[in-house]
Backbone as numpy.savetxt, mean C-alpha at the origin, in Angstrom:
# Nx Ny Nz CAx CAy CAz Cx Cy Cz
12.50 -11.77 -16.28 12.24 -10.51 -15.43 12.00 -9.48 -16.46
11.01 -8.51 -16.18 10.74 -7.50 -16.99 11.89 -6.42 -16.76
11.85 -5.71 -17.84 12.92 -4.58 -17.81 12.45 -3.31 -18.27
13.01 -2.30 -17.77 12.57 -0.83 -18.21 13.74 -0.10 -18.52
13.61 0.81 -19.56 14.70 1.47 -20.18 14.95 2.83 -19.50
16.14 3.19 -19.30 16.56 4.53 -18.85 17.18 5.23 -19.94
16.64 6.47 -20.09 17.09 7.33 -21.21 17.78 8.55 -20.68
18.69 9.00 -21.45 19.38 10.27 -21.06 18.47 11.49 -21.35
18.99 12.67 -21.00 18.20 13.92 -21.24 18.00 14.17 -22.70
19.01 13.81 -23.47 19.01 14.15 -24.89 18.23 12.99 -25.68
17.63 12.05 -25.01 16.77 11.11 -25.62 17.42 9.76 -26.10
18.83 9.74 -25.77 19.48 8.46 -26.03 19.29 7.45 -25.09
19.14 6.17 -25.48 18.87 5.07 -24.64 20.17 4.90 -23.90
20.18 4.77 -22.67 21.39 4.49 -21.79 21.64 3.12 -21.35
20.58 2.47 -20.68 20.62 1.18 -20.38 19.33 0.61 -20.05
19.22 -0.69 -19.97 17.94 -1.39 -19.56 18.19 -1.69 -18.09
17.13 -1.45 -17.17 17.10 -1.89 -15.87 16.18 -2.82 -15.59
16.31 -3.81 -14.65 15.30 -4.61 -14.30 14.05 -3.89 -13.68
12.81 -4.36 -13.94 11.82 -3.88 -13.37 11.57 -4.36 -11.90
12.25 -3.71 -10.87 12.27 -4.40 -9.63 10.86 -4.37 -9.09
10.05 -3.33 -9.39 8.70 -3.29 -8.67 7.94 -4.50 -9.30
7.91 -4.87 -10.44 7.16 -5.86 -10.99 7.74 -7.23 -10.43
8.95 -7.26 -10.45 9.64 -8.50 -9.78 9.18 -8.68 -8.30
9.15 -7.53 -7.55 8.76 -7.68 -6.20 7.35 -8.21 -6.09
6.45 -7.58 -6.95 5.08 -8.10 -7.04 4.97 -9.71 -7.24
5.69 -10.10 -8.19 5.70 -11.58 -8.53 6.24 -12.25 -7.30
7.15 -11.78 -6.62 7.72 -12.55 -5.57 6.69 -12.59 -4.45
5.89 -11.45 -4.21 4.99 -11.52 -3.27 3.91 -12.71 -3.49
3.49 -12.72 -4.80 2.63 -13.75 -5.21 3.08 -15.13 -4.90
4.32 -15.27 -5.01 5.09 -16.60 -4.67 5.29 -16.88 -3.14
4.87 -15.76 -2.39 5.13 -15.66 -0.89 6.59 -15.75 -0.64
7.51 -15.11 -1.41 8.94 -14.87 -1.13 9.11 -13.58 -0.58
8.69 -13.38 0.56 8.47 -12.02 1.16 9.95 -11.37 1.22
10.85 -11.88 1.85 12.19 -11.21 1.95 12.80 -10.86 0.69
12.64 -11.78 -0.27 13.15 -11.38 -1.74 12.43 -10.27 -2.31
11.08 -10.30 -2.11 10.31 -9.17 -2.59 10.72 -7.73 -2.03
11.08 -7.82 -0.65 11.61 -6.62 0.07 12.67 -6.07 -0.65
13.68 -6.96 -0.96 14.91 -6.64 -1.68 14.49 -5.90 -3.06
13.61 -6.43 -3.78 13.35 -5.93 -5.12 12.79 -4.48 -4.85
11.77 -4.46 -3.88 11.14 -3.14 -3.73 11.95 -2.03 -3.28
13.14 -2.53 -2.39 14.15 -1.53 -2.09 15.01 -1.16 -3.19
15.19 -2.02 -4.02 16.03 -1.51 -5.26 15.21 -0.61 -6.14
13.90 -0.95 -6.27 12.98 -0.02 -7.04 13.06 1.36 -6.42
12.92 1.55 -5.12 13.06 2.75 -4.39 14.29 3.56 -4.65
15.30 2.92 -4.97 16.69 3.61 -5.39 16.36 4.52 -6.57
15.62 4.00 -7.52 15.41 4.67 -8.69 14.18 5.63 -8.60
13.15 5.41 -7.76 12.06 6.23 -7.54 11.67 6.26 -6.12
12.39 7.02 -5.42 12.17 7.10 -3.96 10.75 7.66 -3.63
10.21 7.22 -2.70 8.79 7.44 -2.16 7.71 7.19 -3.09
7.92 6.07 -3.95 6.95 5.67 -4.86 5.83 5.02 -3.97
4.66 5.59 -4.01 3.54 5.21 -3.07 3.10 3.73 -3.16
2.98 3.14 -4.51 2.57 1.78 -4.77 3.58 0.91 -4.19
4.81 1.15 -4.26 5.87 0.30 -3.71 5.93 0.36 -2.27
5.68 1.43 -1.76 5.69 1.66 -0.21 4.47 0.78 0.28
3.34 0.80 -0.43 2.10 0.03 -0.13 2.45 -1.48 -0.21
3.06 -1.87 -1.13 3.47 -3.26 -1.26 4.48 -3.75 -0.14
5.40 -2.76 0.20 6.26 -3.14 1.31 5.48 -3.24 2.57
4.52 -2.44 2.82 3.86 -2.47 4.01 3.12 -3.92 4.14
2.43 -4.33 2.99 1.84 -5.64 2.98 2.80 -6.70 3.34
3.95 -6.71 2.74 5.02 -7.59 3.06 5.45 -7.66 4.46
5.75 -6.50 5.07 6.12 -6.25 6.36 4.96 -6.84 7.30
3.81 -6.76 6.98 2.64 -7.22 7.68 2.77 -8.72 7.81
2.94 -9.27 6.48 3.00 -10.75 6.40 4.17 -11.42 7.11
5.41 -10.74 7.28 6.37 -11.27 8.07 6.48 -10.73 9.57
5.54 -10.11 9.98 5.33 -9.68 11.37 5.99 -8.57 11.69
6.49 -7.59 10.87 7.19 -6.35 11.10 6.04 -5.31 11.18
5.28 -5.21 12.10 4.15 -4.23 12.25 4.51 -2.86 12.12
5.62 -2.52 12.87 6.05 -1.09 12.98 6.58 -0.76 11.71
7.29 -1.50 10.99 7.85 -1.16 9.62 6.57 -1.02 8.68
5.67 -1.78 8.89 4.46 -1.65 8.00 3.76 -0.40 8.19
3.59 -0.09 9.38 2.87 1.23 9.64 3.75 2.42 9.18
4.99 2.43 9.27 5.90 3.38 8.65 5.78 3.47 7.18
5.70 2.33 6.55 5.55 2.24 5.10 4.27 2.76 4.57
3.20 2.49 5.30 1.91 3.09 4.88 2.00 4.56 5.13
2.45 4.99 6.23 2.46 6.42 6.50 3.26 7.15 5.44
4.30 6.59 5.02 5.19 7.23 3.83 4.35 7.19 2.68
3.64 6.16 2.34 2.79 6.16 1.08 1.75 7.15 1.05
1.18 7.39 2.34 0.10 8.41 2.49 0.68 9.94 2.28
2.00 9.97 2.61 2.61 11.31 2.42 2.57 11.60 0.87
2.92 10.60 0.08 2.93 10.75 -1.29 1.66 10.77 -1.96
0.60 9.93 -1.40 -0.68 9.83 -2.08 -1.71 9.90 -0.91
-2.12 10.98 -0.41 -2.84 11.11 0.83 -4.22 10.50 0.73
-4.73 10.25 -0.54 -6.13 9.60 -0.59 -6.17 8.25 -0.92
-4.90 7.48 -0.82 -4.85 6.23 -1.10 -5.66 5.18 -0.35
-6.67 4.64 -1.02 -7.65 3.75 -0.09 -6.89 2.54 0.47
-5.90 1.98 -0.38 -5.06 0.80 0.07 -4.32 1.11 1.49
-3.63 2.27 1.38 -2.87 2.57 2.51 -3.80 3.08 3.69
-4.87 3.58 3.58 -5.69 3.85 4.65 -6.29 2.54 5.25
-6.68 1.69 4.38 -7.26 0.43 4.84 -6.29 -0.39 5.62
-5.14 -0.63 4.98 -4.14 -1.46 5.79 -3.71 -0.83 7.02
-3.48 0.56 6.99 -2.98 1.18 8.16 -4.12 1.12 9.29
-5.36 1.23 8.90 -6.45 1.17 9.93 -6.44 -0.21 10.71
-6.19 -1.18 10.03 -6.15 -2.55 10.67 -4.85 -2.76 11.55
-3.87 -2.28 11.07 -2.61 -2.25 11.95 -2.77 -1.59 13.17
-3.35 -0.27 13.03 -3.60 0.60 14.21 -4.50 -0.16 15.23
-5.64 -0.72 14.72 -6.55 -1.51 15.51 -5.81 -2.61 16.31
-4.85 -3.23 15.75 -4.00 -4.31 16.51 -3.24 -3.62 17.59
-2.91 -2.39 17.43 -2.00 -1.72 18.44 -2.93 -1.07 19.43
-4.31 -1.01 19.22 -5.17 -0.44 20.23 -5.43 0.97 19.94
-5.06 1.55 18.87 -5.20 2.97 18.45 -6.59 3.14 17.73
-7.60 2.87 18.45 -9.12 2.95 17.93 -9.28 4.29 17.19
-9.08 5.37 17.67 -9.48 6.70 17.20 -8.67 6.94 15.88
-7.39 6.61 15.85 -6.73 6.83 14.53 -7.11 5.72 13.56
-7.44 4.60 13.89 -7.89 3.58 13.08 -9.24 3.93 12.51
-10.17 4.44 13.31 -11.40 5.01 12.84 -11.24 5.95 11.71
-10.41 7.02 11.90 -10.15 7.90 11.02 -9.63 7.49 9.66
-8.87 6.45 9.64 -8.22 5.85 8.39 -9.32 4.95 7.71
-10.26 4.29 8.47 -11.25 3.48 7.83 -12.27 4.53 7.14
-12.55 5.59 7.77 -13.41 6.51 7.31 -12.88 7.26 5.98
-11.52 7.47 6.02 -10.79 7.90 4.78 -10.86 6.81 3.63
-10.60 5.55 4.09 -10.76 4.60 3.09 -12.16 4.61 2.46
-13.19 4.71 3.26 -14.50 4.62 2.57 -14.86 5.85 1.70
-14.21 6.85 2.16 -14.37 8.25 1.25 -13.76 8.00 -0.05
-12.66 7.16 -0.13 -12.06 7.31 -1.45 -11.85 5.80 -2.06
-12.77 4.91 -1.60 -12.73 3.50 -1.99 -12.95 3.46 -3.46
-12.41 2.70 -4.11 -12.61 2.40 -5.78 -13.64 1.40 -5.87
-14.06 1.33 -7.15 -15.08 0.40 -7.49 -14.75 -0.69 -8.28
-13.56 -1.18 -7.88 -13.04 -2.44 -8.64 -13.72 -3.78 -8.06
-13.30 -4.94 -8.55 -13.89 -6.17 -8.09 -13.61 -6.53 -6.71
-12.46 -6.09 -6.20 -12.15 -6.37 -4.77 -12.76 -5.46 -3.78
-13.12 -4.13 -4.20 -13.57 -3.20 -3.22 -14.76 -3.57 -2.37
-15.85 -4.12 -2.96 -17.01 -4.46 -2.17 -16.69 -5.24 -0.79
-15.93 -6.27 -0.78 -15.55 -7.06 0.40 -14.79 -6.11 1.32
-14.01 -5.27 0.90 -13.23 -4.38 1.78 -14.17 -3.27 2.33
-14.99 -2.72 1.32 -15.88 -1.75 1.90 -16.72 -2.18 3.02
-17.30 -3.41 2.87 -18.20 -4.11 3.87 -17.50 -4.38 5.17
-16.12 -4.88 5.16 -15.39 -5.08 6.26 -15.11 -3.74 7.02
-14.80 -2.78 6.24 -14.53 -1.42 6.88 -15.82 -0.93 7.56
-17.06 -1.08 7.03 -18.19 -0.72 7.62 -18.58 -1.53 8.80
-18.33 -2.79 8.65 -18.60 -3.61 9.91 -17.78 -3.15 11.03
-16.48 -2.90 10.64 -15.46 -2.54 11.76 -15.83 -1.21 12.38
-16.21 -0.27 11.53 -16.62 1.09 12.16 -17.79 0.84 13.06
-18.83 0.02 12.56 -19.98 -0.09 13.41 -19.66 -0.77 14.80
-18.71 -1.65 14.72 -18.21 -2.33 16.08 -17.58 -1.35 16.82
-16.82 -0.44 16.23 -16.17 0.63 17.02 -17.22 1.82 17.39
-18.46 1.66 16.96 -19.29 2.83 17.21 -18.98 4.09 16.62
-18.46 3.97 15.36 -18.14 5.24 14.65 -19.13 5.29 13.44
-19.18 6.60 12.95 -20.02 6.84 11.77 -19.60 6.18 10.53
-20.50 5.60 9.77 -20.09 4.88 8.59 -20.41 5.72 7.42
-19.48 6.16 6.56 -19.66 7.03 5.49 -19.87 6.06 4.27
-20.54 6.52 3.23 -20.65 5.90 2.09 -19.47 6.10 1.12
-18.95 5.23 0.50 -17.83 5.24 -0.45 -18.25 6.10 -1.60
-17.24 6.87 -2.13 -17.44 7.70 -3.24 -17.16 6.90 -4.48
-18.10 6.96 -5.40 -17.85 6.19 -6.72 -16.70 6.75 -7.48
-15.71 5.85 -7.98 -14.58 6.34 -8.80 -14.73 5.65 -10.12
């Protein structure tokens, strides 16, 4: 398990802490979702409202069928990082499942406005565009980052 150091205000090393975030990510990769949630919750004790952790938790909640918890986690992530492409994308499709087409459309448009240009982005961008066309909404071009 990875560890991270906690330092006092005067610069003295106080103790090593497990890197609960990284542990949670590894557990997600192994599809150990409940264990991953435990790690992410422990991480949030040290860094409350950490957007990436909240996004990871939303993904896990989605995998285990806790849609309402996933929506809340994505919304909390967006409070911390309002332009998060991952949170907008994930939240949009959860909202579509709930029949909230207008809200989902808005989140897909936000996703496209802030989509990154990493290797995963093109398939997500195309999926968002197809979905928006199906919903009859305007399709925005993603901004290059």
